[in-house]
C-alpha positions as CSV (number, residue, x, y, z in Angstrom):
1,M,162.5,-44.6,188.0
2,A,162.1,-40.9,189.1
3,A,161.5,-42.1,192.7
4,A,164.6,-44.3,192.7
5,L,166.7,-41.4,191.4
6,A,165.3,-39.2,194.2
7,V,166.2,-41.9,196.7
8,G,169.7,-42.1,195.3
9,A,170.0,-38.3,195.7
10,G,170.1,-38.9,199.4
11,T,173.4,-40.8,199.2
12,T,176.2,-39.7,201.6
13,V,179.8,-40.7,202.1
14,R,178.6,-43.0,204.9
15,S,176.0,-44.8,202.7
16,G,176.7,-48.5,202.3
17,T,177.0,-50.6,199.1
18,G,173.6,-52.1,199.7
19,F,171.8,-48.8,199.6
20,G,173.6,-47.8,196.4
21,A,172.9,-51.1,194.7
22,A,169.2,-51.0,195.7
23,W,168.4,-47.6,194.2
24,F,170.6,-48.3,191.2
25,A,168.8,-51.6,190.5
26,V,165.4,-50.0,190.7
27,T,166.5,-47.2,188.4
28,G,167.7,-49.8,185.8
29,L,164.4,-51.7,186.1
30,G,162.4,-48.6,185.5
31,L,164.5,-47.6,182.5
32,G,164.2,-51.2,181.1
33,I,160.4,-50.9,181.3
34,A,160.0,-47.4,180.1
35,M,162.4,-47.3,177.1
36,P,161.0,-50.3,175.1
37,T,157.4,-49.2,175.8
38,A,158.0,-45.7,174.6
39,L,159.8,-47.0,171.4
40,N,157.1,-49.4,170.6
41,A,154.4,-46.7,171.1
42,A,156.3,-44.4,168.8
43,L,156.8,-47.0,166.1
44,S,153.3,-48.3,166.2
45,A,152.0,-44.9,165.0
46,L,154.0,-45.4,161.7
47,S,152.9,-47.3,158.7
48,S,154.9,-50.4,157.7
49,E,156.5,-48.5,154.8
50,R,157.8,-45.8,157.2
51,S,158.8,-48.0,160.1
52,G,162.4,-48.4,158.9
53,S,163.1,-44.7,158.7
54,G,161.3,-44.1,162.0
55,S,163.4,-46.7,163.7
56,A,166.6,-45.2,162.3
57,L,165.5,-41.7,163.4
58,I,164.7,-42.9,166.9
59,T,168.1,-44.6,167.2
60,A,169.9,-41.5,166.0
61,M,168.0,-39.3,168.5
62,R,168.8,-41.8,171.3
63,Q,172.5,-41.6,170.6
64,V,172.5,-37.8,170.3
65,G,170.4,-37.5,173.5
66,A,172.8,-39.8,175.4
67,T,175.8,-37.7,174.3
68,I,174.1,-34.4,175.3
69,G,172.9,-35.9,178.6
70,V,176.4,-37.1,179.6
71,A,177.8,-33.6,178.8
72,V,175.1,-31.7,180.7
73,L,175.0,-34.0,183.7
74,G,178.8,-34.1,183.8
75,T,178.9,-30.3,183.8
76,V,176.4,-30.2,186.7
77,L,178.5,-32.7,188.7
78,D,181.8,-30.9,188.0
79,S,180.4,-27.5,188.8
80,V,179.0,-28.5,192.1
81,Y,182.2,-30.4,193.0
82,R,184.4,-27.4,192.2
83,S,182.2,-25.0,194.2
84,G,181.9,-27.3,197.2
85,L,185.6,-28.1,197.6
86,S,187.6,-25.9,199.9
87,V,191.3,-25.8,199.0
88,S,192.4,-23.0,201.3
89,G,196.0,-23.3,202.5
90,L,197.1,-25.3,199.4
91,P,199.6,-24.0,196.8
92,A,198.0,-22.7,193.6
93,A,199.2,-25.7,191.5
94,A,197.9,-28.2,194.1
95,A,194.6,-26.3,194.5
96,T,194.1,-26.4,190.7
97,A,194.8,-30.1,190.5
98,A,192.5,-30.9,193.4
99,R,189.6,-28.9,191.7
100,S,190.2,-30.4,188.3
101,S,188.6,-33.8,189.2
102,V,187.9,-36.0,192.1
103,A,190.8,-38.2,191.1
104,G,193.1,-35.2,191.2
105,G,191.7,-34.2,194.6
106,V,192.4,-37.6,196.0
107,A,195.9,-37.6,194.6
108,V,196.6,-34.2,196.1
109,A,195.2,-35.3,199.5
110,H,197.5,-38.3,199.5
111,A,200.5,-36.3,198.4
112,V,200.2,-33.7,201.2
113,R,198.9,-36.4,203.6
114,S,195.9,-34.4,204.6
115,A,192.9,-36.5,205.9
116,P,190.6,-33.4,206.1
117,L,191.3,-32.6,202.4
118,L,190.5,-36.2,201.5
119,H,187.3,-36.0,203.5
120,A,186.4,-32.7,201.8
121,V,187.0,-34.2,198.3
122,G,184.7,-37.1,199.1
123,N,181.9,-34.8,200.5
124,A,182.2,-32.4,197.5
125,Y,181.9,-35.3,195.0
126,V,179.0,-37.0,196.7
127,H,177.2,-33.7,197.0
128,G,177.7,-33.0,193.3
129,M,176.4,-36.5,192.5
130,D,173.3,-35.9,194.6
131,I,172.5,-32.7,192.7
132,M,173.0,-34.5,189.4
133,L,170.6,-37.3,190.5
134,W,168.0,-34.6,191.5
135,V,168.3,-33.2,187.9
136,C,167.9,-36.8,186.5
137,A,164.8,-37.4,188.7
138,A,163.2,-34.1,187.4
139,I,163.9,-35.1,183.8
140,A,162.4,-38.6,184.3
141,L,159.3,-37.1,186.0
142,V,158.8,-34.5,183.2
143,S,159.3,-37.3,180.6
144,A,156.7,-39.4,182.2
145,L,154.2,-36.6,182.2
146,L,154.9,-35.8,178.5
147,G,154.5,-39.5,177.7
148,L,151.1,-39.6,179.4
149,A,150.0,-36.5,177.5
150,F,151.2,-37.3,174.0
151,L,151.9,-41.0,173.6
152,P,149.0,-42.9,171.9
153,R,146.8,-45.0,174.2
154,W,145.5,-48.5,173.6
155,A,141.9,-48.5,172.2
156,G,139.5,-51.1,173.5
157,P,137.0,-53.0,171.3
158,P,134.6,-50.7,169.4
159,T,131.1,-50.1,170.9
160,G,127.9,-48.5,169.7
161,D,127.8,-47.2,166.1
162,A,131.4,-48.2,165.5
163,A,130.6,-51.8,166.3
164,V,127.6,-51.8,164.0
165,L,129.7,-50.4,161.1
166,N,132.4,-53.0,161.7
167,A,129.8,-55.8,161.7
168,A,128.3,-54.5,158.4
169,G,131.7,-54.3,156.8
170,A,132.5,-57.9,157.9
171,A,129.2,-59.2,156.4
172,A,130.1,-57.7,153.0
173,V,133.4,-59.6,152.9
174,P,133.4,-62.5,150.3
175,D,133.5,-66.0,151.7
176,A,136.2,-68.7,150.9
177,A,134.5,-69.6,147.6
178,G,134.9,-66.0,146.4
179,A,131.2,-65.0,146.5
180,P,129.5,-62.8,149.1
181,A,127.9,-64.7,151.9
182,A,124.6,-63.2,151.2
183,A,124.5,-64.8,147.7
184,G,124.4,-68.3,149.3
185,A,120.7,-68.0,150.2
186,P,119.3,-67.8,146.6
187,A,121.6,-70.6,145.5
188,A,120.3,-72.8,148.3
189,L,116.7,-72.0,147.4
190,N,117.3,-72.9,143.7
191,A,118.9,-76.2,144.7
192,A,116.0,-77.1,147.0
193,D,113.5,-76.3,144.2
194,A,115.4,-78.4,141.8
195,G,115.4,-81.3,144.3
196,D,111.6,-81.3,144.4
197,R,111.5,-82.1,140.7
198,P,111.3,-85.7,139.5
199,G,114.8,-85.7,138.0
200,G,116.4,-84.2,141.1
201,A,119.4,-81.9,141.0
202,V,122.7,-82.1,139.1
203,P,126.1,-81.0,140.4
204,G,126.1,-78.0,138.1
205,G,123.1,-76.4,139.9
206,G,120.4,-77.2,137.4
207,A,117.7,-80.0,137.4
208,A,118.3,-83.4,135.9
209,A,116.1,-84.4,132.9
210,G,113.0,-86.4,134.1
211,P,111.0,-89.0,132.1
212,R,108.8,-86.3,130.4
213,D,111.9,-84.4,129.3
214,A,113.4,-87.6,127.9
215,A,110.2,-88.4,125.9
216,R,110.2,-84.9,124.4
217,A,113.7,-85.3,123.4
218,E,112.9,-88.5,121.5
């Protein structure tokens, strides 16, 4: 995005529509990739209980930042336009109107039928836009560097001691029946021992009564 803005800062009054559409499209693509990624990274650092307030805070900051950005960048453009426009030879009222805005400058140029003034208005406005785009490119570059420095990075799968600890924790988790997996080994041994007896095993986990046990009961 910063590179596209820097390319756009080279716009002149003779630049075609294709040039402007190209750098504008690349800038929009970069913004569309960077903005959701930054928002997701910021929200992923919050717990589920605080994600709602975090989202509201980010939305408010985005709206305030957009308003401040429009004001600051508009001031830069207007200042460069005013300082770059030459209105020598015009009456005071006409000079003030021409410097008030690019629309006013075009209107004055058409009113006095001055082609040089119309050309000067166009050059002054495009020069102001170029300076504004350089400021935008610098802000985008600084934002990218700050993001690389402070945004959380994706962590890969654990290795070494962390992997051993995770495996040990997983082994202690109860199975679907509600008992730890390690408790299944003694139960299996008891069932096998009961199966070796004459009476076999019963569903409850004990041994069924054999012939000797029946005789004793009588």
